[in-house]
N, C-alpha and C positions, 0 to 999 in steps of 0.2 A: 484691291483694298478689302480689309477684313472688318466687319462690323461686330462689335461686342454686343450680343443680345442677352447677356446675363442680367437677370432682374435684380436691381439693388435691394439690399436688406434694409427695410424701413420699419420693421416691427421691433418694439421694445421687448426686453426680456420679460418673461412671465413667471411668477412664483408657482412652483409645483405644490399643490395643496392636498394631493391624495396619494395613497399607496405608501410604500416603504420610504420614498424619497420626499415625503412632506416635511415641513419644519420639525426638527428634532432637537430636544434639549437634553444635555447630559452635564450634570454639575452646573457650572456657570458658563458653559459654552452652548450657544444656540446656533444651529447650522440651517441656513436657508438655501434651497437648491432651485435653480432656474432653468427654464427651457428657452433656447434661442438658436437661430441659425448661425450666429457667431459666438465667439467667446465673450465673457464679460470684460469690461475695461478694467484692467488691474493697476492703472497708474494711481499711486497713493494720493496724488493731488486731486484726483477726480472721484475718489470713492465717496459714498454717501456719508453724511454726518451722523454721529452717534445719536444726536438729539432728534433725528428724523424718524427714529424707531420708537414705538410705544409697546413695551412688553408688560403684561399684567399676569401675575401669578397668584392664584387663589384670591382674585379680586383686587390685589394691591399692585401698585406700580413697581417695576423692577428696572432701574435705570441701566442703560447700555453704556459701558465705559470704554469699549474699543470695538473697531470694525476692521475685519480683514477680508480681502477679496482674493479669491483664487480664480483667475480668468479662465484657464483651461478647464478646470473642474466645474465651472459655472456655479460656484458656491460663494456665499457670504457668511462668515462666522462672526457672531456677536458675542462679546464678553459681557456677562451680566454682573451687576453689583452683588447679587445674592444667588447662591446655587439653587437650582430647581430640584425639589425632592421627587422621587419616583411616585407617579400617581397623582401629582398635583394638577389641577386644571389651570391651563396657561394659554394665552393668546399673544400674537404679535401683529402689529399694524405698521404701515410705513406711509409717510407723506413727505414729498420733496418740498421742504419749507422754503427753499431759496431757488426757485426755478430759473432765475436769471444768471446764476453762476454755473460753473462746470461740474460741481459736485452732485452726484446722483447715482442711483442704480442705473447702469447703462451698459450696452454691449460695445464691442470694439468699433462699431460703426458710428457710435455716438447716439444711438436711439435710447432715449431716457424713459424710465418707468416713473410716472408721476406719483404713484402710490398704490397701495392695496389695503383692503379693509381688514379688520381684526380676524385673524386666521388661527384655528386651533393648533397648538403645538403638541407633538407626540412626546410624552414623558414616559413611555413604556421602557423599562430597562433593556439595554442592549446586552444580550448574552452570547453573541457570536464573536469569536476571537478573530483577529486579523488573519488573512490567508495569503500566503506568498503566491503572487501571480507570475513574476518573472525576475530574473537576475541577469545582469550584464556587466562586463568589465571593459574598461578602456585604460590601458596603462596601469596606473596604481589606484584607479577609482572604480570600485565595484558597487553597483547600485542594485538594491533589492526593493522591488515594488510590491506592495501589499494591496489586497482587496479588503475594504473596510467600509461599513455603512456610515460611520461618523468620521473621526480623525484618529490618528495615532497619538499616543501620549507624548508630549513634547519634552518630557523630562530628559535631562542630559544623560547619555550613556557614558560609562567610564571604562577606560582601558579597551580591551577587545570586545567587551560586552557579551562574551560567550560565543563569538564567531571564530571560526577557523577556516582558512582558505588553502587549498592544495591544488596541485596540477602536475602535468607532465607533458612532454613533447608529443606531437602528433604521431611520432614513430614509436611511442611506448617507452620512452626513456624513463629513467628513475624518477620517482615522485619528487615534487618540489613543495616545501611548506612555505607559504607566504605569510609572514607575520602581519597581524592587523594592528596598525598604528592607532587608529581611532574609529569610532562609529558615531555618525551624526544623523539625527532624526529630522525629517521634514514632515511635520504633523499633518498639514493640509494636503501636501502632495502624496502622503502615505508611503514615503520611501525611507530607507536606511542606507546611507552611503558609507562604505568602508574605505578608509585610506590604507593602502597596503605599504609595507616597508620596502617592497621592491616591485617594480612594474612588471605586469604580465606582458609577455612578448606575443607577437602575432603568431597564430597557429597553435599555441599551447592550449591543451584541454584543461579546464578549470572547474572545480567543484567547491561548494561552500557548505559548511555545517554550522548548526547553531544549537547550543545547549543553554537553557535558561540559567542565568547566573544565580548562585546561591546567596550572594549579597549584592546590594546595589540594584538599580532599575534594569529591567529587561524590556523587550519589545512587547508593547501592549497598546490597547486602544484607550480612549479617554475614560471609559467606564471600568477599566481594570481587567478586561479580558486579555489573557496572555497568548501571544502567538506560539504555535506549536514548535517543537524542536525540529531541526533539519539534519538529514544525514546524506552527505555527498550529493547535494542538489546541483544539477548541471547548470553552468553559467555560460551565457553567450559571450564569446570573445570578440569584441569590436575594436581591438587594438589594430592600428594600421600596419600594413605589411612593411612599410619603410620605417626603419628605426629613426627616432628623433634624436639627433646628437647635438642640436644647436641650443645653447643655453639662452634663457631670457635676457633681453637687452634693455637696459634702462633707457626710457624715452623722455620723461618729464617728471617734474615734481611741483605740486601746487599746495598752498595752505589757505585755509579759511577758518579763522578762529583758532581752535585747538585741534583741528583735523588736518593732517598733512598726508597727501595722497601721492604715492609714487606709481607711475604707470610704466609697464614693461611691454615690449614687443615680443610676442611668443606665438609660434605657429599653432600650438595646441592650447593647453591650459597651465596655469601655475598650480603647484601642489598646495591644496587648501587647508592643510592641517593647522591647528592652533599653534601659536608661538608663545614663548615665555619671555618675561623680562623685556629688555630693549632689543633682543635678537640681533645684536651687532650694529644697530643704527645709532647715530649721534646727530643731534640738531643744535646748531649754533646761531645766535643772533648777533648782527654787527652792532646792535645798540646795547648789548649787555652780555650776561653770562650764558653758559650753555642751558638749553631748555631740555629737561628730562623727558624721556619717552616712557609713558606709563601703560601703554597697551598697543597691541598690534593685531590687525585683522586682515587676512588675505582673502580677496575675492578671486577665486580660481578662474571663473569664466570671464570676468572683466579684466583679468591680468593686472590687478592693482594690489598694492600693499598700503593700508591706511594706518598711520601712526597717530595715536592719541597723545597729545602733548600735555605736560604738567601744568600749562597755563595757556590761555588764549593769547594770540599775538595781535598787536595793533595793525591797522591797515597800512602804516608807513614803515613797519619793520622790514629789514632785509635779512633773509635766512639762507643758510647753507645746510645740506644734509650729507652725511658720510655713512658708509656701510663697510664693515669689516666682517667677512664671512665667519660665523661662529662655528663651533663644533656641535655635533649631535644633530637633533632633528629641527633646530630653529633656523637652519639655512634657508634662503630664498632659492627655490628651484622650480623647474617645471614638473609636470606629472610623470615624466619618464626619468626624473632624477638628475637633469642637467642643472648645475649650480650657476646662479647669477654671479657676475663679477663684482669685485669690490668697487666702492664709490669714494671719491675724495672731494669734499667741499663743493658739491654740485649746487648751483644756484636754484632757489625755490621761488616760483612765481607766487606773489602774495595777492590772493583774491579776497582777503578779508574786507568787507565793505566799510565805508566811512560810517561811524555810528550815527543813528538817527536819534536826535535829542529833543524833538518837539513833542510835547505831551498831547494826548488826544483832546480834541476840542468838541464840546457838546453842540450837536446840531438840533434836530427835531426831537421833541418829547411829545408822545401821543399816548392816548389810552383808548381801549375798546373793551368794554365789559370789565373783566378782572385782569386784563393784560395791558401793562404799561411798558412802552418801549422808549429807550434812550438811544438815539442814533448818533454815533461819534464820527467825526472826520479825522482821518489819520492815514499816514503812508502805509502803516502796517495794520494787520488785524489786531483785535484786542486779545489779551491773554485769557483763554478760557479756563485755565487751571488755577490761577490765583486771582480771584475776583472778590469784590466787597461782599460782606454778609448782609442779610436783610436788615439788621439793626442800624446799618449806616444810612438808611434812607428814612425820610419823614414825609408822609403824604397827608395833606389836610384838604378838607372839602368845605365849600361854602354852605352846604346844606345843613350841616350840624357841626358841633364843636368836637366830636369824637374823631380822633385820628384814624385813618384807614391803615391797618397793618400791612406790611409787606411779608408774604409767606415765604417766598423763595426768589433767588436770583439766578439767571442763566445767561451765558454769553455765547453768542454765535456771530462770527465775522466781526463786524464793527457795531453790533447791536447788543445792548443790555436789556433783557426782558425781566420785568418784575411781575410776579404773580401776586395779586392782591387778595386780602382776606374776604373781599366781597366784590361783586360787580358794581360798577358805578352807573348811575342813571345818566340819561342823555343830556339832562339839563344841569348837571353838577359842574361847578367851577373848581378846578383843582390846582394846587401848587405843590411842588416837590422840592425837597432839599436833600443834599448829599454831603455828609461829613466824612472826609477821608480818614479811615482808621489808621492806627499805627501798625507797623509790620508789613508783611508782603501781600496780605489779602486785601487788595484795593483794586479799583478800576485802573487798568494799565494796558499799554500796547505790548506787542511781542518783543519790543526792545526795552521793556521795563520802565518806560516813561509813565509816571503816574498822572492820571486825570485829576484836575484840581477840584476842591470842594465847591459847591454852589448852594445858594439859598433862595427859597421861594421862587423857583422857576415855574412859569406858567405852563400848564399841560394842555395840549390841544385835545379836546374830547371828541373822539370819532364814534362813540357809542351811538348806534341808531336809535331813533325814537321807537318806543314799543308800538306794535300794531294794535290799534284799538279793537277791543272785543265787545260786541254788542251783547248786553245783558238780555236774557230771555224775558219775554213779556209775562208778568205774573198773572195767574188766573184770578178773576174777581172773587172776593169773599162774599158769599150770599148773605152772611149775617151782618156784614158791615154796611153802614149807611152809604159810604163812598169807598170805592176800591182804592187802596194805597199800594204803590209799588213796593215789593219785598226785595231787599238787598240779598244777593247771593251769599249763602252761609254754608259752605260745604261740610264743615265739621260740627254744625249745630251747637255752637257754643254761645250763641246770642250776639256775636259780633260779626259784622259783614266781612267778607273776604277782602273787600277794598280797603277797609280800615286795617285789617291784620297785615296786609302787604306793605303798609307804611311803618311797621314797627322797627324801632332802633334797638339793636342788641349790643352786648358788651364786645370789646375788642374790635370794633368796626366790622362786625359780622354782616352778612348779607341782609339787605332790607327785607323785612318780613320774618326775620328769625330773632325774636326778642330775647330768647335765652341761649342763643349761640349753640344749639345742639345739632345744627346742620339740617334740620327739618323745618319747612315753612310752618308758621303758627296756624295758618289757614287749613293745614292738613292734619292737625292734631287736636283731638277732643279734649285733652288734658292741658292744653296751652291756649291762652286767649290774650289778645292784645287790642288796645283801643287808644285813641287820642283823647286825653283828658283836657278839658278847658281849664285855663288858668288866667287870672286877671292880667291884662296887658301883654298877652302872648297868644300866638295862633294855636297853641296846644302843646302838650308834652306826652311822649309815648309812655304807656304803662303796660306791663306784661304780667299775667298771673299764671303760675305753674302749679297744678294739683299733683298730689302724690310725689312730691319733690324730694330729690336727693341732691343737694348742692346746686339747685337750679335746673336739674334735668329730670325728666319723668322716669320713675322707677321702671326697670325692664319688666314687661308683662303686666303693667298696670291696667286696671279696668276703670279707674276714676275718670269722670267726665265733668267738665265745666258746662253748665247749661245756660248760664247768663253771666254777663259782666258789664257793668255800667257805672256811670258817675251819678251820685246823688248829692243833694244839698245837705250840708252839715246841719244837725239840729241846733236850735237856739240855746239849749241848755248844756252845751259843751263847756268844759272848764275855760275860764277867761284867758288863762295863759296858753291854751292849746291853739297853735297856729296851723290851720288846715288849708294850704295853698291849692290843693286839688280836691277839696271837700272830701266826700266819702267815696270809697271804692266798694261798690256793692256787688256781691256775687252769690251764685248758688252752684253747688257741686254735688253730684251723686257719687256714692261710694260702693265698693264691692261688698263690704261687710257692714251690716247694721250695727250701730253703736261703737264703731271703731274710731280711732283718732287719726286724723288726716294731716299730713304736713303740706304746707304751701310755701311758695316763694313769690314775692312781689318785686318786680324790677321797676325802678323809677329813676328819673334824672336826679343826681345828687344836688343839683342847683336849687331844687325846691327846699332844701335845708332840713329834710326829715331826719329825725333821730329815733324813730320807732314806728311801729304799726299799732295804733291806739284803737281799742275796741271797748264798747260798753256791753256789760253782761245783759242777758235778755230780761233781767229783772229791773234794769234801769238804775242800779244803785252804784255801779263802779265803772270807771274808765281805767284800763290797764294797757301797758305796752307788751303785747304778746311777742314782739321781736326782741325780747330781753332774756338774759340767762335765767332769771327766776321762773320764767314760764317756758323754758326749754327752747327759746328762740335766739336769734342773733342777727347782726347786721354785717354785711360783707361788701367791700368795694371791689367790684369785678369788672375790670377792663373799661373804666369810665362810666359804669352804671352802679347804682346802689341796690343791693339785693337784701330784702327784708324776709327772713325765714321765720315762720311761726306755725303753731299747731292748734287745731280746734277739734274737740271731741263731739261726735254726733250725739245730740241730746244733752250736751254739756252746757255750762253757763254762758258760753259765747256763741252757741248755735241759736240763732234768733227764734226758731220755732220751739225750742226747748224739748223736742221729741227725738228719741232714737228711732229714726224712720229711714235710715239709709241716705239721708240728704242733709247737707249743711248749708245754711243760709247765714250770711254775715255782711255787715256794713261797717267797715273800719276806715281809719284815716291814716294815710302815710303823712305824718305830721311832725311838728316840732314842739317840744315841751321843755322849758327850762328845768333841767334835772335837779337844780338846787332847791326847788320848791315842791318836790314830791310830797304829797299828803295834804295839800291845800284843798279846801272845799270849793267845788266849782260854783260859779254863779248859776242860778236857775231856780225853778220851782222846787226841785227835789233836793233832799239833803244828802245826796250821794257823795262819794269820794272817788278819786282816781289814784292810781298807784304807778 
């Protein structure tokens, strides 16, 4: 009895991250190389999903559109949405997002790589041309193998592509010129396969030459480095000593949809050159007229001929296939030139499945942070290529009346993932609606069954509660009678970080980002937010932006808000002026003394404001600075009202009246009936408002 003491391979493939074989990008092709005791698993059904890779170029995401695995070479080639430019900074990361299925980076033993962290990509230009490493012929198939750091250019070669093959007998007989019928590139295997017009016999000495063609593509790598010319390069002759004189024998025919496959019995291989037209084949249906043949592909090693039909057949149709040997190069034959026999009305086995007509049914709907998932139950996977746009979804939250936008939609397996414009809080109650759009871009399964619309679907909130952070104990103020706790205020704008984190921004932006610029208000000295008290309400979010351009801080700005608070409106305001949130009082420092500063104030449009009203420091006039006569305006921005206005340091609406590099103002986001502009306000003063 013999005992197998071989240690099984249990180690997952590892990405090579250093040296010349580290991840390399050329154009829109990114090649990853792995080390492993086994080959990579090259089954297309088990390759990793495109969405499991995260590629960033110059800081921006570059989506992967296709994944190709070369098991023997231990490489994975990713096709990117956008080409990578030489010298750009780029990284790639991988996470097996669905560890319970069979799709992943894995070796032939099934050892899976769960992921790797962001790894630098080599974008240095490849200047080394492909180098011929070997050439071998078997019958009429001559294969040239090249050494190349990346891949060969997969562009189709035409005609003989500059190749010439010659030979002579072992006894030195007269030279023979073998015509080259076609040249086919396998980019990842780095081979060029020549199909010769006549087979090479056993014992003949063969050489191959190559001259770069003057027109049309030649042999080159993906970065355009051209392979060198060849002169009488020796070719290994692997043709068997026994001549094959047996033609391919038809064995069976099956059809699935519009693909009809004929399988032949052949000791060696079929001749794999491309065929034109119907190549002598005719397909007939017992239920109707003849079905045209629109394309033919020969798989030389599998010994199959696949016909593409002019239409898909139903699962109940009965077909027959006939073949009449055509003239020229379109005949079905083996690699040594033996022609297959004609066929007459051979029965075809119909493997077309019964169509699945049940639409996908919605199961669980969950959210965690800014990721909302809809999980469907269906016999098939969902169609990842034709899915609904973000505009087809409507998400609302119980915490406020502003809808949360859906930024993007992704489909994997039976799951639709919505990326939201902001992360939801753990205590928010959400409802989701979906309206099926017209056209093909809808939620559907692989059999094109559309998922129905739904309204106000409850969403299970899986967002974890935030970890409480203990505020530091403030040091006592020696000058104060009693020490008071000081709220944390990282940007020194007079508003606590706690208040600023509750700010509500336009377009359903993340909490704490009152002007939707992607930066937390608590981290910006020129942006401040607080909750203003309002009668009969727990409060309303207000955000002030200094040195504003359309609600965003001007690049390179040195303006700072040093205080922002709510103050009681004075008794002498005009009688018709309604101030639901009283006065918004603020102070801001400027970069240049005496300059004019632009501000934007974001408020809830439900307070009914139609301007930002301010009294001059002389106390004689109330005006709407957010109006065109004063260079201001009002803008509805994503469910928020933005009041834009300007104040000059030392000008009439700077409360201290001095050009000292600081503006102080107390204005009202308020409502004034515009039909009575010019009315004298009630009060002790005889001032007017405009």
